[in-house]
C-alpha positions in Angstrom: 9.8 8.6 12.6 7.6 10.1 9.9 4.4 8.1 9.7 1.9 8.6 7.5 -1.8 7.2 5.7 -3.2 7.0 2.9 -6.8 5.6 3.1 -8.9 4.0 1.3 -12.6 2.8 2.7 -11.2 0.2 4.8 -7.9 -0.2 3.0 -5.0 1.7 4.7 -1.5 2.3 3.2 0.0 3.3 6.2 4.5 4.3 5.9 6.6 4.1 8.6 9.9 5.9 7.8 10.2 4.4 4.2 8.2 1.4 4.4 4.6 0.6 2.7 2.4 -1.4 4.6 -1.1 -2.0 3.5 -3.9 -2.3 6.2 -7.2 -3.6 5.9 -9.7 -3.4 8.7 -11.6 -6.1 8.1 -15.3 -6.7 9.4 -15.9 -10.5 8.4 -14.3 -13.7 8.2 -13.9 -13.8 4.7 -11.7 -10.7 4.7 -9.6 -11.7 7.2 -9.5 -16.2 5.3 -8.4 -13.5 1.5 -6.0 -11.8 4.2 -4.2 -15.4 5.9 -4.2 -16.3 2.6 -2.3 -13.7 1.1 0.6 -13.8 3.5 0.9 -17.0 3.7 1.1 -17.0 -0.6 3.9 -14.3 0.3 5.3 -16.2 2.7 5.5 -19.5 0.9 4.2 -22.9 1.2 7.2 -24.7 1.6 8.8 -22.5 3.7 10.0 -23.8 6.7 10.6 -21.0 8.5 8.1 -20.0 11.1 5.9 -16.8 10.0 6.4 -14.3 12.6 3.2 -12.3 13.5 3.6 -8.9 15.0 0.8 -7.8 17.5 -0.8 -5.2 18.9 -4.2 -4.8 21.1 -6.1 -2.8 23.1 -9.2 -0.7 23.7 -10.4 2.5 24.0 -11.0 5.1 27.2 -13.3 5.9 28.5 -16.3 8.3 28.0 -14.4 12.0 28.0 -15.7 15.4 27.4 -15.4 15.8 23.0 -15.7 12.6 22.8 -14.1 9.1 23.5 -10.7 9.4 23.2 -7.9 6.3 23.2 -5.2 7.8 26.2 -2.3 5.2 26.2 0.1 4.9 29.2 3.4 4.5 28.0 4.6 2.4 31.0 2.1 0.4 31.0 2.3 -0.7 27.3 -0.1 -2.6 25.3 -3.1 -4.1 26.9 -3.6 -0.6 29.4 -6.4 -1.5 32.6 -6.3 -5.5 32.5 -9.8 -5.5 33.7 -11.3 -3.8 30.1 -11.9 -6.2 27.5 -9.2 -6.0 25.1 -11.6 -4.2 21.3 -8.8 -4.3 18.2 -6.2 -6.1 17.6 -3.4 -5.3 14.9 -1.3 -8.5 13.3 1.1 -7.9 10.8 2.7 -10.1 9.1 5.5 -8.8 6.6 4.5 -5.7 5.2 0.8 -7.0 5.4 -1.4 -6.1 8.5 -4.8 -6.3 9.7 -7.4 -4.6 11.6 -10.3 -6.5 13.7 -12.8 -5.2 16.1 -13.1 -8.2 19.0 -16.0 -7.2 19.7 -17.9 -6.9 16.6 -16.4 -8.3 13.8 -15.8 -11.1 12.4 -18.2 -13.0 14.6 -17.0 -16.7 14.0 -13.3 -15.7 14.7 -12.2 -19.7 13.1 -9.9 -18.5 10.5 -8.3 -16.2 12.6 -8.2 -18.8 15.8 -6.5 -21.2 13.2 -4.3 -19.2 11.8 -2.8 -17.9 15.8 -3.0 -21.5 16.6 -1.0 -23.0 14.0 2.5 -24.7 14.4 4.4 -22.5 12.5 2.9 -19.1 13.6 4.7 -17.2 16.0 3.1 -14.4 17.2 5.8 -11.3 19.2 4.9 -8.5 20.7 6.1 -6.4 24.4 3.3 -7.6 26.8 2.9 -10.7 24.9 2.3 -12.7 27.8 -0.5 -10.8 28.9 -2.3 -9.8 26.0 -2.5 -13.4 24.9 -4.2 -14.3 27.8 -6.4 -12.0 27.4 -7.4 -13.0 23.9 -7.8 -16.0 25.3 -10.1 -15.6 27.9 -12.4 -12.9 25.9 -12.3 -14.4 22.5 -10.9 -18.3 22.9 -7.8 -16.9 20.6 -5.4 -19.6 21.9 -1.7 -18.7 20.8 0.8 -20.9 21.8 3.7 -19.7 19.7 4.7 -16.5 21.1 7.9 -14.0 22.1 7.7 -11.8 24.2 10.0 -8.7 21.9 11.6 -7.3 26.1 13.3 -11.1 26.8 14.5 -11.2 23.5 16.0 -7.4 22.9 17.6 -8.7 26.6 19.1 -11.9 25.3 20.7 -10.0 22.3 21.6 -7.2 23.6 23.5 -9.1 26.9 25.1 -11.0 24.0 26.9 -8.1 22.3 27.7 -5.7 25.2 30.6 -5.3 27.5 30.9 -6.7 30.6 28.7 -5.1 33.4 27.5 -2.3 30.8 24.1 -4.3 29.1 21.4 -2.6 28.2 18.2 -2.8 30.3 15.2 -3.5 28.2 13.3 -4.8 30.7 11.1 -1.4 30.2 11.2 -0.4 26.9 8.9 1.2 24.8 8.5 -0.4 21.1 9.8 2.1 20.3 13.1 2.0 22.2 13.4 -2.2 21.6 12.9 -0.3 18.2 16.4 1.4 17.8 18.0 -1.6 20.3 17.0 -4.0 17.3 16.5 -2.5 13.9 19.3 0.5 14.9 19.2 4.5 15.2 17.0 5.5 12.5 14.0 4.0 14.3 13.0 6.8 16.3 8.8 5.8 16.8 7.6 7.3 19.6 3.7 5.9 20.9 1.3 9.5 21.1 0.2 10.0 24.6 -3.2 10.7 23.3 -4.9 10.0 20.2 -9.3 9.9 19.1 -10.2 6.4 19.0 -12.7 7.1 16.8 -12.7 9.8 13.1 -16.2 11.3 14.8 -15.3 10.9 18.0 -18.3 8.9 19.3 -18.2 5.5 20.7 -19.5 4.0 16.5 -17.7 4.7 13.3 -14.6 4.2 11.2 -11.5 4.5 13.7 -9.2 7.3 13.5 -6.8 7.8 11.4 -4.6 8.3 14.2 -5.5 5.1 15.7 -5.0 3.3 12.5 -1.0 4.8 12.0 -0.3 3.7 15.8 -1.8 -0.2 15.4 -0.1 -0.7 12.5 3.3 0.7 13.2 3.6 -1.2 16.4 2.6 -4.5 14.9 5.2 -3.9 12.0 7.9 -3.1 14.4 7.5 -5.7 17.1 7.1 -8.1 13.2 10.1 -6.4 12.5 12.2 -6.8 15.5 10.9 -10.1 15.8 12.7 -11.1 12.5 15.6 -9.6 12.9 16.4 -10.9 16.8 15.8 -14.4 15.0 17.8 -14.5 12.1 20.6 -13.1 14.2 20.0 -16.0 16.8 
């Protein structure tokens, strides 16, 4: 699956396959509020259905030679080493994505906390229970309504499979879940190694590869959650 990116300062257009996603790297609570208000306007105030939000969150790797690099472990999935605090979170609703640097940006996070705590917000992802626990412990962000996509996909697959032939999705990656739920055209493979920062240090803009990866995975999570929810 081809993923491309266009950048204008902290605004990005990330195209996943043929789907364009507008992503914002937010620095302030005001920017977070504007993003949430826009998502709610699109979703509609009178819409009685829950708002499905895809979540991706992780931390950078250690300081290897050549700069700060981020190493993915596909077997562990999102969140990486449980002892390291989460540094970046991506939230995607529809075709809009918000990137937040948890340790430095949006100090108050009240708007973000209220949004994720809202009774109509359902946050979906891979390894969501562990991520939600870390967000609560490290940032006091409480997410009461979460859905683990592996469990959701497993239920969907089992319902439509022949007896004894249900696909085991308990350890599937987000790309594998996408193929199961959204179709074979979803051919996303998580990179094994990408640079965390554009300039290869522990400060400065996110690299384009990090923005592409986090946006794509949050977007796929939201799409899988929405498709599974509509099929249930």
